[in-house]
C-alpha positions in Angstrom: -9.5 38.1 3.3 -11.6 35.1 2.3 -11.7 33.2 5.7 -13.3 30.1 4.2 -10.3 29.6 1.8 -7.8 30.6 4.5 -9.2 28.2 7.2 -9.6 25.3 4.8 -6.0 25.7 3.6 -4.7 26.2 7.1 -6.4 23.0 8.4 -5.5 20.9 5.4 -1.9 22.0 5.6 -1.5 21.8 9.4 -2.3 18.2 9.8 0.1 17.1 7.0 2.8 19.3 8.4 2.2 17.7 11.9 2.9 14.4 10.2 6.1 15.7 8.8 7.1 17.1 12.2 6.4 13.8 13.9 8.7 11.9 11.5 11.4 14.6 11.8 11.3 14.4 15.6 11.7 10.6 15.7 14.5 10.6 13.1 16.3 13.6 14.5 16.3 12.1 18.0 17.5 8.7 16.9 19.7 9.4 13.8 20.7 13.1 14.2 19.0 16.3 13.3 21.1 16.9 10.3 19.8 13.7 8.7 16.2 14.6 9.5 16.4 18.2 8.4 18.2 17.5 5.1 15.8 14.7 4.2 12.6 16.6 5.0 13.9 19.9 3.6 14.7 18.3 0.3 11.3 16.7 0.0 9.5 20.0 0.8 11.7 22.0 -1.6 11.0 19.6 -4.5 7.3 19.9 -3.9 7.4 23.7 -3.9 9.4 23.8 -7.1 7.0 21.5 -8.9 4.0 23.3 -7.5 5.3 26.7 -8.8 5.8 25.2 -12.2 2.4 23.4 -12.6 0.1 25.1 -10.1 -1.6 27.8 -12.1 -2.6 25.4 -14.9 -5.6 24.5 -12.6 -7.1 28.0 -13.3 -8.3 26.6 -16.7 -10.7 24.2 -14.9 -14.2 25.4 -14.0 -14.6 26.7 -10.5 -17.3 24.3 -9.3 -15.2 21.3 -10.5 -12.3 22.6 -8.5 -14.4 23.1 -5.4 -15.6 19.4 -5.7 -12.0 18.3 -6.1 -10.9 20.4 -3.1 -13.6 19.1 -0.9 -13.0 15.5 -1.9 -9.3 15.9 -1.2 -9.9 17.3 2.3 -12.4 14.4 2.9 -9.7 11.9 1.7 -7.2 13.4 4.1 -9.6 13.5 7.0 -11.2 10.1 6.7 -8.1 8.2 7.7 -7.7 10.3 10.8 -11.4 9.9 11.6 -11.2 6.1 11.5 -8.0 6.1 13.6 -9.4 8.4 16.2 -12.8 6.6 16.5 -11.0 3.3 16.9 -8.6 4.7 19.5 -11.2 6.3 21.7 -13.6 3.4 21.0 -11.1 1.1 22.8 -9.9 -1.0 19.8 -6.2 -1.6 19.9 -4.2 -0.8 16.8 -2.1 -3.7 15.6 1.6 -2.9 14.9 1.6 0.5 16.6 1.5 4.0 15.1 3.7 5.0 12.1 6.1 6.7 14.5 6.5 3.6 16.6 7.3 1.4 13.5 9.7 4.0 12.3 11.5 4.2 15.6 11.9 0.4 15.7 13.3 0.4 12.2 15.8 3.1 12.9 16.9 1.3 16.0 18.2 -1.5 13.8 20.6 0.9 11.9 24.0 2.1 12.9 23.1 5.7 14.0 26.6 6.7 15.3 27.9 7.8 11.9 27.4 11.4 10.7 25.2 10.4 7.8 22.5 7.9 8.0 21.0 7.5 4.5 18.1 5.4 5.7 17.1 8.3 7.9 17.6 10.8 5.1 15.5 8.8 2.6 12.9 8.1 5.3 12.4 11.8 6.1 12.6 12.8 2.4 9.9 10.3 1.4 7.6 11.3 4.3 8.0 15.0 3.7 7.6 14.6 0.0 4.3 12.7 0.3 2.8 14.9 2.9 3.9 18.2 1.3 2.4 17.0 -2.0 -0.9 16.7 -0.2 -0.5 20.2 1.2 0.3 21.5 -2.3 -2.7 19.8 -3.9 -5.0 21.2 -1.2 -3.6 24.7 -1.5 -3.6 24.9 -5.3 -7.1 23.5 -5.7 -8.5 25.8 -3.0 -6.7 28.8 -4.5 -8.0 28.0 -8.0 -11.5 27.1 -6.8 -12.1 30.4 -5.0 -9.9 32.5 -7.1 -8.1 33.5 -3.9 -4.5 32.4 -4.3 -3.1 34.7 -1.7 -5.6 33.5 0.9 -4.9 29.8 0.1 -1.2 30.3 0.2 -1.4 32.4 3.4 -3.3 29.6 5.2 -0.5 27.1 4.4 2.2 29.6 5.3 0.7 30.5 8.6 0.3 26.8 9.4 3.9 26.1 8.5 5.4 29.1 10.3 3.2 28.7 13.3 4.1 25.0 13.6 7.8 25.8 13.2 7.7 28.4 15.9 5.7 26.1 18.2 8.2 23.3 17.6 11.1 25.6 18.4 9.6 27.1 21.5 8.4 23.8 22.9 11.1 21.6 21.5 11.9 20.0 25.0 8.4 19.1 26.1 7.1 18.5 22.6 7.3 14.7 22.9 5.0 14.8 25.9 2.2 16.6 24.1 -0.8 14.2 23.6 -1.0 13.3 20.0 -4.5 11.8 19.9 -6.4 15.0 20.9 -4.5 16.9 18.2 -5.6 14.2 15.6 -9.2 14.5 16.8 -9.2 18.2 16.2 -7.5 17.8 12.8 -10.0 15.2 11.6 -12.8 17.4 12.8 -11.6 20.4 10.8 -10.6 18.4 7.6 -13.9 16.6 7.4 -16.0 19.7 8.2 -14.2 21.8 5.6 -14.2 19.0 3.1 -18.0 18.6 3.4 -18.5 22.4 3.1 -16.4 22.7 -0.1 -17.9 19.6 -1.7 -21.4 21.0 -1.0 -20.3 24.4 -2.5 -19.2 22.7 -5.7 -22.5 20.9 -5.9 -24.4 24.1 -5.2 -25.8 22.9 -1.9 -27.6 25.5 0.2 -26.2 25.1 3.7 -28.3 26.1 6.7 -26.9 29.3 8.1 -25.1 30.1 4.8 -21.4 30.8 5.2 -21.7 29.9 8.9 -21.6 26.3 7.8 -17.8 26.6 7.7 -18.0 26.7 11.5 -20.8 24.4 12.5 -20.0 21.6 10.1 -16.6 20.9 11.8 -18.3 21.1 15.2 -21.0 18.7 14.0 -18.4 16.3 12.8 -16.6 16.4 16.1 -19.8 15.5 17.9 -20.3 12.7 15.5 -16.8 11.3 16.1 -17.4 11.5 19.9 -20.7 9.7 19.7 -19.3 7.1 17.3 -16.3 6.4 19.6 -18.7 6.2 22.7 -20.9 3.7 20.9 -17.9 1.7 19.8 -16.5 1.6 23.3 -19.9 0.4 24.6 -20.0 -2.4 22.0 -16.4 -3.4 22.7 -17.3 -3.5 26.4 -20.0 -6.1 25.6 -17.5 -8.4 23.8 -14.7 -10.6 24.9 -11.2 -9.2 24.2 -10.4 -12.1 21.9 -13.3 -11.2 19.6 -12.2 -7.6 19.0 -11.0 -7.1 15.5 -9.1 -3.8 14.8 
């Protein structure tokens, strides 16, 4: 088992799957679980089919290039969470609310009493398709970059099965679980793994060798905590009307 590939695939998949789960929960509660599951299941199924058809073509690309691509993708996924988390813990209000809040307000405008709500189906299909495509890209590039397809796929499968079991077992109190700490950990893992794989592709010699896959995410977590603390201190010195999110 190549734990570097497995953990990178697991982390990259988990955060995108959590996004899908968040949309499914909101839509399922407001518009019915059949609408939510049909839409999200269709989006994920389409991604899997396309990935199976096109995935192995990446093996024709040199390994170092794939490692750079894999690291860059993880950084791309993680940076949006990093900005959001630093702003949140830094005390800067987010205009317009989170994606889940906006989705809930939009669904509330629809007639959700009918058995089929096509707005809900399309919403979950689009959300699941976009996020599952990101999962597929990360898994395929990691598998091709390290030549460890089973480990890359296993990371994504474990993330999916684990999250599904977790959602089923804790389906009642799930809405009460704090989302922000989960996003903090996700950003920490994505950015740490992304930096590691980008460095591997560029032949960077990390201090501690392979242990960098552990200390890089921890270092990024410390950075986010310090950045949020500094931002909160700066916000505290300003008047509320001067704060720009």
